[in-house]
N, C-alpha and C positions, 0 to 999 in steps of 0.2 A: 579768672581772670583773662586780661587779653595775651595774646602771646606776641615773640617778639620777632614773628616772620617778618623780611624788609617786603614792602613795597605790594603786601597783597590787596590792599585798599588804597582807592583814592579819595582823600577826605573830602567831605563836603564843605562847600563855603559857608556860614551861615550869618545872618544878621544878628546883631544884638540890639535888644530893646532900647538900648542908651540912645538910639536914633530917633525913638519915639515910645511913649507907653501906650499908644493907642492903634488899634489893631489894623484900622485902615490903611493909615500911613505905613507901618511896618509890612504890612502884606503886601501893597502895590508897590513899594521901592523894592522891595525884595523878588517880587516877580518882574520888575521893569530890569533889574541889572543882574539876573541870572544868580541869584544865591538861591541855596537848595535847602534853606532853612531856615528858622527863626529860635533865637534863644531869649525866652522872656524871663525879665526878672520880676517875681512876685515881692512887692512891696510890702505887702500886710503883714504886721507882726502879732494881729490878735483875732480872734475869732469873728466878730462883727466886722471888722475892717476885710478879712479874706471872702466873708460872703458877699461884700459889697465889690470886690474885685472880678467876682465869678464871672458875671457877666463880658468881660474881657478875657478872661482864660479861654469860655466858651467859643466866644466869636473866633480868637486863634487857633483853638482846635479844630473847628471846621472850616477852616483854610485848607489847600491843598498843598501845604507845606506841612513839613515834620515840624514840630516845634517843640523843643527841650526846655526845661524850668530851671531858674537859676534863683537861688533865695537869699540874697546879701543881708541877712538879719543881724541888726546891730543887738536889739536887746534880748532875741531869744538865742539862749547862750547853752549847747548842752555839757561844755566843759565848766562850767561856774561851779566855784568851792560850794556855795549853798546848796544842799541836797535839794531843797525845795523849788528853787529857780531851775536848776537843771533838770527837773522832775517835770515842771511844768514845761519848759522847752522841748524834753523829750516828746510830750504829748502833744504839742502844739506841731511840732515837727511831722509826727503820724497823723494827724489831720491833715495838712498839707498833700501828705501822699495819698489818702482817702481821695482827696481832692483830684489831683492827677491821676488816679486809676480810673475815676468817672470819666475823666475826658480823653482817656486814651493815651494819656502820656507816658514814657517810658523813661524818662532820666530826670531827675533831681541834683542839681549841683547845691552845695551846703559848704558852709565854714564853720571852722575853730577858731574863736578870737576877735573876730571882726571887728567886733564892738569896744573891746579891749587892749586895744594897741597901746594906750597909755595906762593901763592898770592890769597888767600881766597877772599881778601878784593873786590878782580875784579868780583865775584860772586852775583847774585841777586835773593834772593830767590821766590820775585815776578816772575822773569822771568824763573824760574826753571817751578814753576807750571803752567804757562801760556803756555809755549812752551813743556812742556811734555805732557798735555793736547792733544793738536793740534797735535803731532807726535803720541800719544797712538790712536786718533780718526781717523787719517790718517790710520793707520796701520788696524785697522778696517775693513775700506773701501776696504783695499788689502788686506784682508783676512792673516792679519800678527800679531801677539802677541807681542806687545812691553812690554819689560822687563826690569826692572831697577834693575841694582846691586850695592850693597852696597860697600864702599871704606873704607880705614881706616883713612881717614879725611874728614870733609865737612859734607854738610847736610845728606850724607846717611851713616855716621859714627856713629850716633846716634840713637837707636832703633825709639824713638819716633818721630824724624824728617823722619826718612826713612819710617814709616808705615805714617805719614801724607801725604809724597809725592805721596804713593800708593792709599792712599783712595780718595785723590782728584784729580788726575790725570788720575784714571783707570788702571794703568798699575800695570802689576802683576810683582814678583820678584825673580831675582835670586840670591841668597844667596850664597856669597864667604865665605865660613868658615875659610877659611884663615885669610880674611880680619876681620870677626868678632872676632878671638879671638886676633888679632892684634890691635884692633880701641881703643881707649881711653876710651870709655865707658866700656869694659873688662877690659883691663889693669889699671885702677883706681879703679876697683870692686865696679863700679856702678851699674852693672847686672853681671849674667854670661853669657858666650857665649850661653848657652842652653836657658837662661832665652831671650837673644837677638833674637835668631832663633824664639822662640816661639811666640814672639811680632807679628812677621810679616807671621807667618807660615800660617794663612789662604788665603795668596795671592800666597805664593810661590810656582812656578812650576818646578825650574831649581836651580840647586847649582853646585858650582865649590868646587872641593875635592881637598886637600892637607894639610898639617899641618897647615903651619901658613907664613906670609908675613913678610920680615924682608926689613932694607932699603941698603942692601949689596948686592951683586950678590952670587948666584944666589936670585931672590927675593922671588920665591916660594919655602919652605922647604918641603919636602916630610916626610912621617910621618915615626917614628922610629919601630911602632908596631901598632897593631891594636887598642890597647888602647888609642893611641893618640887622634884616630877620633871618639871612638864607642860613648860618650855620646852625640857628635854635629850629627852625623849621626842617632841615635836613635832619636834623637830629629824631625829630617826631617822626617822618616818615620811614624811619627804621622800624618802627613798631606798627600797632596796629590803632593808632588814634584816626579815627574816621570822621571827626567834627571840628570843623576849626572855627572859630567864631570870632568875626572882625570885630572887637569891643571898644568902638569909637564913637562919638557923638555927631560930627561933622559928615556930610555926606561925601564930600568931597576926600575927606580922609580916608572913610570909609573904602570909596572906591578904588582910590590909589592902592589900599592896602591890599585890598581883596586881589588886586590885578598881581600887585609882587606875590603874593600867595600864589596864585595860579601859575605864574610864571616860575616859582620854584618848584611845584608840584609837576609841569610837563617837562623841565627839566630832568626830572629824577626818575 
């Protein structure tokens, strides 16, 4: 797991494919504005679509930037209460890890319950634990580190259950600081956003950076100023989280947020 020593590493600032799903605009924007990597969201949720998307993945992998892979799947669900659905989902994640291994990708960010925010009764914690562990182990064999991202609802929206999933499955964490501040645990003052982050900090290797998530469009809100992010990013700096993705769509919002993040890093 990631250790908790302070300021051993300076986080790389990465561009999210929320900006563009096409390789050339992503790579050109990243290189033009000092981004050190790209986090690309794989949108294919079936074999035939993944095969079609492979050319994009290959082109990105051949750039001079580090590329990590995000899998915000809505129908592929490891924790589904239906054993057949959960098994099929587990096998698909393994197929994706095979692809990443072929491309030289080292990280995969996955979710539990992303497509079931309104139907949590269709999820099984037992299946989440069992199948996450299988995917993590498969990733180890393929030299791909599997990271679990926290959401605003469900098993990963509460710090203790998020931590339990990490420790029992061997997954590392991608902490979405916008999800943290919008989670019920923080909104209801059960914990602060910083306490949430510290709970899973020893396991945290990457983060999604923006202000907060809301239910309306756009879902991700850019920070109005550096202070909107300061305490959460300073918490991350006390661990070994070496990958900060600016998870926004608009160029201006991306650049301002990246500047805020760099200012906070340089001040610590």
